[in-house]
C-alpha positions in Angstrom: -51.3 -26.4 15.2 -49.4 -29.5 16.5 -51.0 -31.1 19.5 -48.5 -32.4 22.0 -48.9 -36.1 23.1 -48.4 -37.1 26.7 -44.9 -38.4 25.7 -44.1 -34.9 24.3 -45.2 -33.3 27.6 -43.3 -35.7 29.8 -40.1 -35.0 27.8 -40.5 -31.2 28.2 -41.3 -31.4 31.9 -38.4 -33.7 32.5 -36.1 -31.3 30.7 -37.4 -28.4 32.9 -36.8 -30.5 36.0 -33.3 -31.4 34.8 -32.4 -27.7 34.2 -33.8 -26.7 37.6 -31.5 -29.2 39.3 -28.5 -28.0 37.3 -29.4 -24.4 38.2 -29.7 -25.2 41.9 -26.3 -26.9 41.9 -24.8 -24.0 40.1 -26.2 -21.4 42.5 -25.0 -23.6 45.4 -21.4 -23.5 44.1 -21.4 -27.2 43.1 -21.5 -26.6 39.4 -18.8 -24.2 38.1 -19.9 -21.5 35.6 -17.7 -23.1 32.9 -19.7 -26.4 33.2 -23.1 -24.7 33.7 -22.7 -22.4 30.7 -23.0 -25.3 28.2 -26.1 -26.6 30.0 -27.9 -23.2 30.2 -27.2 -22.5 26.6 -28.7 -25.8 25.6 -31.9 -24.5 27.2 -31.9 -21.1 25.7 -30.2 -19.0 28.4 -27.7 -16.4 27.4 -25.9 -13.7 29.4 -26.4 -10.4 27.5 -25.2 -6.9 28.2 -27.3 -6.2 31.3 -29.0 -9.5 32.3 -29.8 -13.0 31.2 -31.7 -13.5 28.0 -34.0 -16.4 27.4 -34.9 -17.5 23.9 -38.2 -19.5 23.9 -38.7 -21.9 21.0 -41.8 -21.4 18.9 -41.5 -24.3 16.5 -42.3 -23.2 12.9 -43.9 -20.1 14.4 -47.2 -21.6 15.7 -48.6 -20.3 19.0 -51.9 -20.9 20.8 -53.6 -18.1 22.8 -53.0 -20.2 25.9 -49.3 -20.2 25.3 -49.2 -16.5 24.5 -51.0 -15.7 27.8 -48.3 -17.7 29.6 -45.6 -15.7 27.9 -47.5 -12.6 29.0 -47.4 -13.9 32.6 -43.7 -14.5 32.4 -43.1 -11.0 30.9 -45.1 -9.4 33.7 -43.9 -11.5 36.7 -40.3 -12.4 35.7 -39.0 -10.0 33.0 -38.2 -7.3 35.4 -35.5 -4.6 35.1 -33.5 -4.4 38.3 -35.3 -2.1 40.8 -33.5 1.1 41.9 -30.9 1.0 39.2 -30.4 4.6 38.0 -29.6 4.8 34.3 -26.2 6.1 33.4 -25.4 8.6 30.7 -26.2 6.0 28.1 -29.5 5.1 29.5 -28.2 1.8 30.9 -28.9 0.7 34.5 -25.9 1.4 36.7 -24.1 -1.7 37.8 -26.3 -4.0 35.7 -23.6 -5.1 33.3 -22.6 -8.7 33.8 -19.2 -8.6 32.1 -17.3 -5.4 32.8 -15.1 -6.1 29.8 -18.0 -5.4 27.4 -18.3 -1.7 26.8 -21.8 -0.3 26.4 -22.4 1.7 23.2 -21.6 5.4 23.3 -24.1 8.1 22.8 -27.7 8.6 24.1 -29.9 5.5 24.2 -33.5 4.5 24.8 -33.7 3.4 28.5 -34.0 -0.5 28.5 -37.1 -1.7 30.2 -38.7 -5.0 31.4 -42.1 -6.6 31.1 -41.9 -7.4 27.4 -41.0 -10.0 24.8 -39.2 -9.7 21.5 -40.3 -11.8 18.5 -37.3 -12.7 16.3 -36.8 -13.3 12.5 -36.6 -17.0 13.3 -40.1 -17.2 14.9 -38.9 -17.4 18.5 -39.5 -15.1 21.4 -36.9 -13.6 23.7 -37.0 -12.2 27.2 -34.2 -9.8 28.3 -34.6 -9.2 32.0 -35.2 -12.5 33.8 -33.1 -13.1 37.0 -31.1 -16.2 36.4 -31.9 -17.4 39.9 -35.6 -17.6 38.8 -34.9 -19.2 35.5 -35.9 -22.7 36.7 -39.4 -21.4 37.6 -39.7 -20.0 34.1 -38.8 -23.3 32.5 -41.6 -25.0 34.5 -44.1 -22.4 33.5 -43.1 -22.9 29.8 -43.4 -26.7 30.2 -47.0 -26.2 31.6 -48.0 -24.9 28.1 -45.9 -27.3 26.0 -43.0 -24.8 25.5 -39.3 -24.7 26.2 -36.0 -23.2 25.2 -34.3 -26.5 24.1 -31.7 -26.0 21.3 -32.5 -22.3 20.9 -28.8 -21.8 21.5 -25.6 -23.8 21.2 -23.8 -25.5 18.2 -26.8 -27.7 17.3 -29.8 -27.7 15.0 -31.9 -24.8 16.0 -35.6 -24.1 15.7 -37.1 -25.3 12.3 -38.7 -22.4 10.6 -41.3 -22.1 7.8 -43.7 -19.8 6.1 -46.2 -18.1 8.5 -48.9 -19.0 6.0 -48.0 -22.8 6.1 -51.1 -24.9 5.8 -53.3 -22.0 4.6 -51.4 -20.3 1.8 -53.4 -20.0 -1.5 -50.3 -21.1 -3.5 -49.4 -24.0 -1.3 -48.1 -27.1 -3.0 -47.7 -29.2 0.2 -48.3 -28.3 3.8 -44.7 -28.1 5.3 -45.7 -28.3 9.0 -45.8 -32.1 9.4 -42.3 -32.3 7.9 -41.1 -29.4 10.2 -42.5 -31.3 13.2 -40.8 -34.6 12.1 -37.5 -32.7 11.6 -37.9 -31.0 15.0 -38.5 -34.3 16.8 -35.6 -36.0 15.0 -33.1 -33.2 15.7 -34.1 -32.5 19.3 -31.2 -33.8 21.5 -29.8 -35.8 18.6 -26.7 -37.3 20.2 -24.6 -37.1 17.1 -25.3 -33.4 16.4 -25.3 -31.8 19.8 -21.8 -30.3 19.3 -21.5 -29.2 15.7 -18.8 -26.8 14.6 -21.4 -24.0 14.8 -25.1 -23.4 15.1 -27.2 -24.9 12.3 -30.5 -23.5 10.9 -33.1 -25.2 8.7 -36.0 -23.6 6.9 -38.8 -25.4 5.0 -41.1 -23.9 2.4 -44.2 -25.5 0.9 -45.6 -22.8 -1.4 -44.9 -21.8 -5.0 -43.5 -18.7 -3.4 -40.6 -19.0 -1.0 -41.7 -17.0 2.0 -39.3 -18.8 4.3 -36.0 -17.3 2.9 -34.7 -20.9 2.4 -31.7 -19.9 0.3 -30.3 -17.9 3.3 -30.2 -21.0 5.6 -27.7 -23.7 6.3 -30.2 -26.1 4.8 -33.2 -24.8 2.7 -35.9 -27.3 1.9 -38.5 -26.5 -0.9 -41.4 -28.9 -1.2 -42.2 -30.1 -4.7 -44.9 -32.3 -6.2 -44.1 -34.2 -9.5 -46.9 -34.4 -12.1 -47.4 -38.0 -11.1 -48.1 -36.8 -7.5 -44.8 -37.8 -5.8 -43.8 -35.4 -3.1 -40.2 -34.5 -2.4 -37.8 -31.7 -1.6 -35.3 -29.5 -3.4 -32.4 -29.3 -1.0 -30.0 -26.3 -0.9 -27.1 -26.1 1.5 -24.7 -23.4 2.7 -26.7 -20.2 2.8 -26.1 -17.7 5.6 -25.4 -14.1 6.5 -22.8 -12.7 8.9 -19.3 -11.8 7.9 -19.6 -13.8 4.7 -23.1 -13.6 3.2 -23.7 -16.5 0.8 -26.6 -18.0 -1.0 -27.3 -21.7 -0.6 -26.2 -24.1 -3.3 -28.6 -26.7 -4.6 -27.2 -30.2 -3.8 -30.2 -32.3 -4.8 -33.1 -31.4 -7.1 -35.6 -33.9 -5.7 -35.3 -36.0 -2.5 -38.4 -38.2 -2.0 -40.1 -37.2 1.3 -39.6 -40.6 2.8 -35.8 -40.1 2.5 -35.5 -36.5 3.6 -34.3 -37.2 7.2 -31.6 -39.5 5.7 -30.5 -36.8 3.3 -30.4 -34.1 6.0 -28.5 -36.5 8.2 -25.9 -37.0 5.4 -25.5 -33.2 5.0 -25.0 -32.7 8.8 -22.7 -35.6 9.1 -20.4 -34.3 6.4 -20.4 -30.9 8.0 -19.8 -32.4 11.5 -16.8 -34.3 10.1 -15.2 -31.6 7.9 -16.4 -28.3 9.3 -13.8 -26.1 10.8 -13.5 -25.9 14.6 -10.3 -23.9 14.7 -11.8 -20.6 13.6 -15.1 -19.3 14.9 -15.6 -17.1 11.9 -15.1 -19.9 9.4 -17.0 -22.6 11.2 -20.4 -22.3 9.5 -21.3 -24.8 6.8 -21.5 -22.1 4.2 -17.7 -21.8 4.4 -17.2 -25.5 3.9 -19.6 -25.5 0.9 -17.8 -22.5 -0.6 -14.3 -24.0 0.0 -15.1 -27.5 -1.2 -17.6 -26.9 -3.9 -18.5 -30.0 -5.9 -16.4 -32.1 -3.5 -18.8 -31.2 -0.7 -21.8 -32.2 -2.9 -20.1 -35.5 -3.8 -19.3 -36.3 -0.2 -23.0 -35.7 0.8 -24.3 -37.9 -2.0 -21.8 -40.6 -1.0 -22.9 -40.5 2.6 -26.5 -40.5 1.5 -26.0 -43.6 -0.6 -24.2 -45.3 2.2 -27.0 -44.6 4.6 -29.6 -45.8 2.2 -27.7 -49.0 1.6 -27.7 -49.8 5.3 -30.7 -51.9 6.1 -30.9 -50.4 9.6 -31.4 -46.8 8.3 -35.0 -45.9 8.9 -37.1 -43.9 6.3 -40.1 -41.9 7.3 -43.0 -44.4 7.5 -46.3 -43.2 5.9 -48.0 -44.1 9.2 -45.8 -41.6 11.0 -46.4 -38.9 8.5 -50.2 -39.5 8.8 -50.0 -39.4 12.6 -48.2 -36.1 12.7 -50.3 -34.6 9.9 -53.5 -35.5 11.8 -52.2 -33.3 14.6 -52.6 -30.2 12.4 -56.4 -29.8 12.3 -58.3 -27.2 10.3 -61.1 -25.4 12.0 -64.3 -27.4 12.5 -66.3 -25.0 10.4 -64.8 -25.1 6.9 -67.6 -23.2 5.1 -68.3 -19.6 6.1 -71.2 -17.3 5.3 -70.5 -14.5 2.8 -69.1 -11.3 4.2 -72.0 -8.8 4.8 -72.2 -5.7 2.7 -70.9 -2.7 4.7 -70.3 0.9 4.1 -66.8 1.4 2.5 -64.3 3.1 4.7 -60.9 4.1 3.3 -59.1 3.1 6.5 -60.6 -0.3 6.5 -59.9 -0.8 2.8 -56.3 0.2 3.2 -56.0 -2.3 6.1 -57.5 -5.0 4.0 -55.1 -4.2 1.2 -52.0 -4.5 3.4 -52.8 -6.7 6.4 -55.3 -9.2 5.0 -54.0 -12.2 2.9 -55.5 -14.8 0.6 -56.4 -18.2 2.0 -56.7 -21.7 0.6 -60.0 -22.2 2.4 -63.1 -20.4 0.9 -64.5 -17.8 3.3 -61.3 -17.4 5.3 -58.5 -14.9 5.3 -55.2 -14.7 7.2 -54.6 -11.3 9.0 -51.4 -9.8 10.1 -51.3 -8.0 13.5 -48.7 -5.3 12.9 -46.0 -5.0 15.7 -44.5 -2.0 13.9 -45.8 1.1 15.5 -44.5 4.2 17.2 -43.3 3.8 20.8 -42.0 0.2 20.7 -39.1 -1.4 18.8 -40.0 -3.7 15.9 -41.1 -7.1 17.1 -41.6 -6.1 20.7 -44.8 -6.8 22.7 -45.6 -5.9 26.2 -47.4 -8.3 28.6 -50.6 -6.5 28.1 -50.3 -6.5 24.3 -49.7 -10.3 24.4 -52.9 -10.7 26.3 -54.8 -8.5 23.8 -53.4 -10.5 20.9 -54.5 -13.7 22.6 -58.0 -12.3 23.0 -58.1 -11.5 19.3 -57.0 -15.1 18.5 -59.8 -16.5 20.7 -62.4 -14.3 19.1 -61.4 -14.5 15.5 -58.8 -17.2 14.8 -59.6 -20.5 16.5 -57.2 -19.5 19.3 -54.2 -19.8 17.0 -51.5 -17.3 16.0 -48.3 -17.4 14.0 -45.1 -15.6 14.4 -43.9 -14.2 11.0 -40.4 -13.9 9.6 -40.9 -10.1 9.6 -41.5 -10.0 13.4 -45.3 -9.6 13.3 -48.1 -11.8 14.5 -50.6 -13.4 12.2 -54.1 -14.8 12.7 -54.5 -17.7 10.3 -58.2 -18.6 10.6 -60.3 -15.4 10.2 -63.7 -15.7 8.6 -64.3 -13.0 6.0 -67.5 -11.9 7.6 -65.5 -11.1 10.8 -62.9 -8.9 9.1 -64.6 -5.6 9.9 -65.1 -6.5 13.6 -61.5 -7.7 13.8 -60.2 -4.5 12.3 -62.1 -2.4 14.9 -60.8 -4.7 17.7 -57.2 -4.7 16.4 -57.2 -0.9 15.9 -58.3 -0.5 19.5 -55.5 -2.8 20.7 -52.9 -1.0 18.5 -52.3 -3.8 16.0 -54.0 -2.4 12.9 -51.4 -0.2 11.4 -51.8 -0.8 7.6 -48.1 -1.0 6.9 -47.3 -4.7 6.1 -44.6 -4.8 3.5 -44.0 -1.0 3.6 -40.9 0.9 4.8 -42.0 1.1 8.5 -42.7 -2.7 8.6 -39.0 -3.0 9.2 -37.0 -5.9 10.7 -34.6 -5.0 13.6 -32.6 -6.9 16.1 -32.4 -5.6 19.8 -28.9 -4.1 19.0 -26.6 -2.5 21.6 -29.4 -1.6 24.0 -29.5 -5.2 25.1 -27.0 -7.4 23.1 -23.4 -7.7 24.3 -22.3 -8.5 20.8 -23.7 -5.4 19.1 -21.5 -2.6 17.8 -24.5 -0.1 17.6 -28.1 0.3 18.7 -30.8 -0.7 16.3 -33.8 0.4 18.4 -33.2 4.3 18.4 -32.4 4.1 14.7 -35.6 2.2 13.9 -37.6 4.8 15.9 -36.0 7.7 14.0 -36.8 6.1 10.7 -40.3 5.3 11.8 -40.8 8.9 12.9 -39.5 10.2 9.5 -41.9 8.1 7.5 -45.2 8.5 9.4 -47.5 9.6 6.5 -49.4 6.6 5.4 -50.2 8.2 2.0 -46.5 8.7 1.4 -45.7 5.1 2.5 -48.3 3.6 0.2 -47.0 5.7 -2.7 -43.4 4.5 -2.0 -44.8 0.9 -1.9 -43.1 -2.4 -1.0 -39.7 -2.1 0.6 -37.9 -4.5 3.0 -35.9 -2.4 5.4 -33.7 -4.5 7.7 -31.4 -3.3 10.6 -28.6 -5.2 12.3 -26.6 -4.0 15.3 -23.6 -6.0 14.2 -22.2 -8.3 11.6 -23.9 -11.3 13.1 -26.9 -10.2 11.0 -29.7 -11.0 13.4 -31.6 -8.2 11.7 -31.0 -9.8 8.3 -29.6 -6.6 6.8 -28.0 -8.5 3.9 -31.4 -9.5 2.6 -33.0 -6.1 3.0 -34.0 -4.1 -0.1 -32.4 -1.5 2.1 -30.1 -2.8 4.7 -28.5 -1.1 7.7 -25.5 -2.5 9.6 -24.1 -1.1 12.8 -20.3 -0.8 12.9 -17.8 0.5 15.5 -15.4 3.3 14.6 -13.1 4.2 17.4 -15.7 3.5 20.0 -18.5 5.4 18.2 -21.6 4.0 16.5 -21.7 4.2 12.7 -24.0 2.6 10.2 -23.3 1.0 6.8 -26.1 1.1 4.2 -26.7 -1.5 1.5 -29.2 -1.6 -1.4 -30.6 -4.4 -3.5 -30.7 -7.3 -1.1 -33.5 -9.9 -1.3 -34.8 -12.9 0.6 -35.9 -14.9 -2.4 -39.7 -14.3 -2.4 -41.6 -13.6 -5.5 -41.7 -9.9 -4.6 -38.0 -9.7 -4.3 -36.9 -12.3 -6.8 -33.7 -14.2 -6.5 -32.0 -14.2 -3.1 -29.1 -11.7 -3.1 -27.0 -9.8 -0.6 -27.3 -6.0 -0.9 -24.4 -3.8 -2.1 -22.8 -1.2 0.1 -23.3 2.4 -1.0 -20.2 4.0 0.5 -18.5 4.4 3.8 -20.5 4.3 7.0 -22.7 7.1 8.3 -23.1 8.6 11.7 -26.4 7.7 13.4 -28.0 11.1 13.0 -27.3 11.0 9.2 -29.0 7.7 8.6 -32.7 8.9 8.4 -31.6 11.5 5.8 -29.7 8.8 3.9 -32.8 6.5 3.8 -34.9 9.5 2.7 -32.3 10.2 -0.1 -32.3 6.6 -1.2 -36.1 6.5 -1.3 -36.1 9.8 -3.2 -33.8 8.4 -5.8 -36.1 5.4 -6.3 -39.2 7.7 -6.7 -37.4 9.7 -9.4 -36.0 6.7 -11.2 -38.8 4.2 -11.1 -40.9 3.2 -14.0 -44.7 3.0 -13.7 -45.7 0.4 -11.1 -42.1 -0.6 -10.6 -41.2 -1.7 -7.0 -38.1 -0.5 -5.2 -36.2 -3.7 -5.6 -36.7 -3.9 -9.3 -35.6 -0.3 -9.8 -32.5 -1.0 -7.7 -31.6 -3.9 -9.8 -32.2 -2.0 -13.0 -30.2 1.1 -12.2 -27.6 -0.4 -9.9 -26.1 0.9 -6.6 -24.3 4.0 -8.0 -27.3 6.4 -8.1 -28.1 5.5 -4.5 -24.5 6.1 -3.6 -24.5 9.5 -5.1 -27.7 10.4 -3.2 -26.1 9.1 0.1 -22.9 11.0 -0.6 -24.8 14.2 -1.0 -26.2 13.7 2.5 -22.7 13.2 3.8 -21.5 16.4 2.1 -24.4 18.4 3.4 -23.8 17.3 6.9 -20.1 18.1 6.7 -20.8 21.6 5.4 
């Protein structure tokens, strides 16, 4: 993973000190909330339903065991639910709401709790119960291990994301991580792009398969290599979810790598100039691309040409690419002994099938630690579990982990002869559920239990579906399905790209859920990126597990031999799934 230079560390420490000063002045009444809000957001501090939320940046998903242990310390010592607050009828701590105008969701709820972190689909980590008065201390603790919350919020360029297998994928064309780091350094505190019309997200993919969902991003970059060896990027712009789900449009088939910062700058400049600031719901770049079409593409190319014609416009020097690339070191031991012959165990074989992935280095594998298990919401980890994962990284993966797009953790440097020992250790720690890619490996946002924007709670729904589909034999027979749950139209749970998507909606103050079928993120498993199609009016919360069971049952009846859910859904269309869901509604009504 990228090794910080002393200059990098000085920058992060100075930012933590600056925030601590701003916080102290705010708490002393010298800095009004209106002024402080913009400053705290630029450092990742939100005010959520019950307490402040901190979003910690994990650039392109890479974590060291040392960093994960520090996150565990923050969870244990700072992420604390207010003491003595008796939960109300909804399970929410009495008097904990920061904004009395935001109603809590109706109905029974899982009681919120502290002492944990939540890994997001954009490879960050969120804390939900840190007292704002102690937030300056937390920023210094993060800086001590080369971490921060800079630009994890606000109308700026957010965390650069990539494939969790970057640098090790068997199908990798070019390692995307050096380019991600160059983009991160270029965009951090960029003075021209600190106040864009809306937030801005960039994803980079370096493999033959797009595992970074680039077509769902404001800018999606796909690394290519021409037959002559030249490296460049396919650039797509204007993808996004939310109220208007749109797939990105290709605006350049091949930008040489030396010019990629210039091209990205041209895209963001055009957006900054012409993006709407009069309507929050129409401010994302996808709306501009959709409205302007080819005129937008032409404006970007004209800006790109003007920048290249300016002798003062810098390209990426080869020396800089080499410097950054050298910071991503492979393990010292690149040749591993053969895995020993051991007695076959069905549970171990099933885990290898689902949680162990091919590697570009002979003798190595990448292994996913599943964070999808009974008792905790998808993507959540307690302080103790963070420490256990850090121990596994130290023992088996050169002290390195990755955060995946699917809200799991991945060990990138596992030697094949250690797989059996890792499986035993991961099973003891609760990370060895062999469900990667299956129905219970679902994506879910925190929803209405924690988020002030949510219309409905994702966490109880995820738990109910997980409980319905506990049989591993049944899950493996069903096969690969991406199930994504969002608590509101902001789509933090990426419901649009789920093979089965669930969206929380509000109907007269009650929680309801809209179900979609046929969405895809653009990976080889799913095929072309698409938004799912709604299969009828919304369902009550207690109907949804039955609806999911009916949808899956329709697939099992209709599938051809070895046909995955997404391919059956595209072949037969949404109507058979709608009929199955309507039957659930009718049975409930009767």
